[in-house]
N, C-alpha and C positions, 0 to 999 in steps of 0.2 A: 530757183531755176534749175532745171536738169537738162544736160545736153548729152545725147548719146550719138556717137559718130560725129557727123558734121551738122546735123539738124537739131537745133535746140528746141526743147519743149517748154513753153512758158506757162505760168500760172500755178506752179507748185510752191511749196513752202519757201519763204525767203531765207537766204543764207545757205542754200544747198546747191552745190554745183558738182556734177559727177561727169567726168570725161572718161568714158570707158576705153576708148581706143588708146589713149595715152597713159592710162592707169593713174591719172591724177584725180584725187578726191579732195575737195575743199569744202569745209563746213564751218569755217571760222568767222563768218559774217553774221552779225546780229547777236542778240543776247542768248545766253544759255542758262540752264537751270542748275543750281547747286542744291543737292539733297543731302541732309545730314541725318544719320542714324546713330542711335546709342545702343551699345551692346554690353552685357548680355541681356539686360532688361532696361526699359526706359527710365526706371527710377534709380538706376545706378549712378546717374550724374546728369549734367546739363551741358549745353554748348551755347556760347555766344558767338554770333557772326557779326563782323564789322567790315564793311557797312551792313546795316541791318536790312537785308533784302534777300530775295531768292533767285533773282535773275541778274546776270552780269555780262558785260562785254568781254570778249577775249582780251587778256592783258590786264584786266582790273586786278588790283592788289586786294586780297582778302585775308583777314585775320580771324582765326578760329581759336577759341579758348575753351578747353574741356575742364569742367569743374566737377570733381567727385561729389557724391551726395552726402558727404559727411563721413563720420566714423564708419568703418566697415568696407569702404571702397577706395581704390586708388586707380589713377589713370594708367593704362598700359601703353597704348599706341593709337595712331590713326591708320586706317586701311582704306584702300580704294575699292571700287566695285568689283575688281578682280581679286580681292582679298590680299593684295600686296601691301606690305607696310610702306607708308610714305613718310612717317615721322614718329619718333618716340617722345617728342616734346609736347606737353599739353597745350602750349601756345604754338600754333602752326600758321605761318605766313606763307602765302603762295600766290602765284599769278594764275588767274582763271584761264584754262585752256580753251581752245576753239571748239568745244563740244560740251554737252551736258556732263555733269560730274556728280558722283555719289561718294561720300566719305562717311566712314563709321568711326566714332569715338568709342574705343574699347576700354572697358573698366574691368578690374578684377576684384573679387571679394577677398578681403583680408581678415 
């Protein structure tokens, strides 16, 4: 649902409410997508996601485990879609935000 001014417009994607006059935006209703990337190359390691799914409700607790691909690789950190570091621990536990999220497990060649 999207509302602009005082007249709501119905029939748009569920979970989206935008009130432009008040400057309030809410998109935390419904499920959101978690996308995981592996860098610098996909064969550098793997990631397990618990629970094993790709869509989550806001507030769901998610555990990610980054696993290096063996000798020659080590885990460096987790970064978000803005390339900001969110954790240096290979085991990362967080609460799903009210929006889609992309995280990258970064590995380094040793």
